[in-house]
N, C-alpha and C positions, 0 to 999 in steps of 0.2 A: 222799701217804699219811700217815695220822695216826701219831703216836707211840704208845707203850705205857706212858706214865707214869701212875701211879695218881693219882686225885683226892685220896685220903686217904693214911694211912700204909700202907707196904707190908705188909699182912697179908691174911688171908683175905677180909676185908670191903672191901678197896680195890677201886676200879674201874680197870682197865687200859683206857685210852681207845684206841679203834680208829679211829673216824671220827665225824663229826657232820653235822648238817643244821640249817637254819633253819626255824622255824615262825613266819612273819610274815604280815601281810595280803597282801604282794606276792610272797612266796616261801615255799612250803610243800610238803611231799611230797604230790603229788596223789593218791598211793595212799590217802591217808587221807580224801579227800572232795572234793566239787566246789568247795568254797570254804573260806575261812579258818575261819569258825565251825564248819563240819562237820568240818574236820580237827582243830580243838581238841577238839570233842566226842568224837571217836574216841579221844582219849587222856584224857578226863575232865577237860579243862582249860577254864577260861573264856576267851573270846576277847579277851584283853588287847590293847589297841591297840598296845603296844610289841612284842608277840610274845615268842617264846621261842627258846632254843637247845636242840637235841636232841643229847645226847651218847651215843654207843653204845659199849658196852665189855663186858668180862667181869670178874667178881670172881675172887678167888684160887682159887675152886673151879671156875672155868671157865664159871660160869652167865652167861647173856646178861642184860644190863640196859640200859634206856633211861632216862637221867637227864635230866630236864627242868630247865633253868636259866633265870633271868631275865636273865642277863648276855648279851644278844644281841650286843653289840659284840665281846666276846671270842670268841664262837663264829664270828662273821663274819670276824674277822681270821684265825682258825685256818684256816677253809675257804679263804680267799683265798690264804694262804700255801701250803697243800697243793696247791691248783690250779696254783700257779706252780712246784711242785717243791721248795719250801723246807720245811725242818723247822720245826715249831712245837709247843711243849709246851703242850697244852691242859689246864690244871689249874684249873677253876673253883673259886672259894671255896665252901666248904660252905654259907656263908650265902646264896648265890645259888640253891641247889638248891630247886626247887619241888615235884618229885616224882620218885620212883624207881619205874619200871614194869618188871615182868619181861618178858623177851623183846625182840625187835627187830621193828619194823613194816616194815623194809626189809631186803633181803639185804645182808649184810656179808661180804666175801670175806676180809678180814684176820683173823687170830686172834692172841691174845696168846701170846707165847712163855713156856714153862715152866709153863703151867697146863693142866688137862684140856681136852678138846675142847669147843666151845660146846654148851651144852644149856640147857634151861629150868630155872630154879631150883626147888627143892622148894617147893610151895605151902604157905602158912600160912593158917590160917583168916581169911577176909575178904579175901584177896588177889584182885585181878582175874585173869582168865585171861591167860596170857602172850601178848604181842603176837607176830605171826608175819607174814611176807611173804605176799602172795597166791600162789596156785598158778600155776605157769607153764603147766599143762595145761588150765586152764579159761579161760573168757572171760566177763567180766562188767564192771561199772563200774570196778573197780580196774584190771583189765588194760587196759580201753579208755583210761583216763586215762594209764597208763604208756606205752601205745603212742603216744598224742599227744605225750607228753614226748620220746620217741625221734624222732618226726618233727621236733619243734621243734629238737632238738639237731643233726639231720642235714638241715636245711632245704635246703641247696644240692644235696644228693644227690637228695632227692625232687623238687626243682624241675627238676633236669636230666632226671630220668626222664620227667616230663610232657612236656618239650620233645622228648625222644627218641621218645616214643610218639605224639606228635601228638594228644593228647586235647583237641582244640579246643573241643568242646562241653561236656565234663565230664558228670557223672552227672545234672545237672539238666536236660539236653537229651535224655534217653533217649526213644526212640520209644515211643508208646503200645502196650501189648500187644495182640496180635491175638486171634483166637478160641481158638487153642491156646496153652498155656503150657508152658514147660520150666523146669527148675531155673535156667537162666541168665536166662530171662525174669522169674522170680520175684525173683531177686537184683537185677536191674536196677530192677524196680519198687520193691523195698524200699529200694534206695539212693536213688532219686529222692524217694520219700516221706520218708525219713529226713532227707535233706539239706534238703528244703523245710521240714520241721518245725524243724530246728535253726536255719535262717535266720529263720524266723518268730519263734522264741522269742528270738533275738538282737535282732531289732528291738523286741521287747517290753522287753528290758533297757534300751533307750534311753528308753522311756516310764516305766518303773518300775524304778529301780535294783535289781539283784539283791543278794544277800548279798556283802559285801566279799570280794574275791579271786576271785570267779567269772569276772571278766574281768581279766586281768593281762597285763603286757608285760615282757619281759626281752630285752635285746640286739636290739631291733628286731623281735622276734617276738611276735605276739599269741596269747594262749592263752585259751580260754573253754570252759566246761563247762555242761552242763544235764542234765536227766533223760534218760538214754539216749544222749547224744552228747557228743563233744568236738570243738573246732575249733582248728586251728593256721593262722595266716595272717600275712601281711605287709600292712600297710595300703596300700602302693603296688603290691601284686602280687596274688596269688591266695590261695586257701585250700584246706585239706584237712580233711575231716570223717571221724571214726571213729564207728561206731554199735555199740551193744550187740547189735543184731539181726544184724549182719554180722561175725562173728568175724574179726579180723585183716585186715580190708579197710581200705585207706586210699583215700578217695574224693576225687579232685581236683575243685575248683570253680573254673573259670576265670572271669576277669572278664567281666562283662556290663554291662547298663545300670544295675543296682541295687547290685551287690556293692561297687564302689569306695566309694560314699558310706557304706554300712553299715560297712565295715571302718574308714574314716577316723573315723566317729563313735564306734565302739567303742574305737578306739585313743586317742581324746581322753579317754575316761572310764576307761580301764584303770588299775588300781593298778600302779605300777612298783616293781620290786625295787630295794632300795638296794645 
């Protein structure tokens, strides 16, 4: 967990740091976009090759702020320390601050002690709309990408579920619909069509490279996104696909004659997080 030390002097304008994230070509909050340039654009930033650090905190009035800094190494060390359960005082130099944006694009569970409850700051003329996490009650591109992130984090559990359910054919082998259709038939047809579309577009990525970060790899797990779909896979195993058109469904794609070569080729071109 992050500390609550202010970036500047301890006054109403100081930022009490709660947590942080990286915004780099190989590692960025997928809620912001399908790739690194899109994620930067969502925050009004140019896609610098070195990337940025995102520092989330509250000012002395309790207002939520996202501070963008160019000291990526400092933020990376802080995140690694917190992940290991170690305390780390993340206090970026003011000279490294690129932008201060109202709100948080991600949910932050921690709050700063001794200040009012988190809230959006009072807008001033010309200020952008406050950043806000996506709704958990809706389903769209942001929620689909967040769902894929969760599958990547819990790969072993999802993989074990496939083994336990014995889904040998996967959605790509669904039977052709008959003359009568039900809601289940429609869902199966949509999953087959959506998965085929995703795999087709992924093969296209090998012929014409997509924007940087659209195919990335971390801890041996491959992540890729495209219009309406997200993929999570391991190059030597299988894949899972999530679709905009099928809310909260995780579709297993088991290995067949073409999937292994596709995953290996994508893994070879993936941007890797540092």
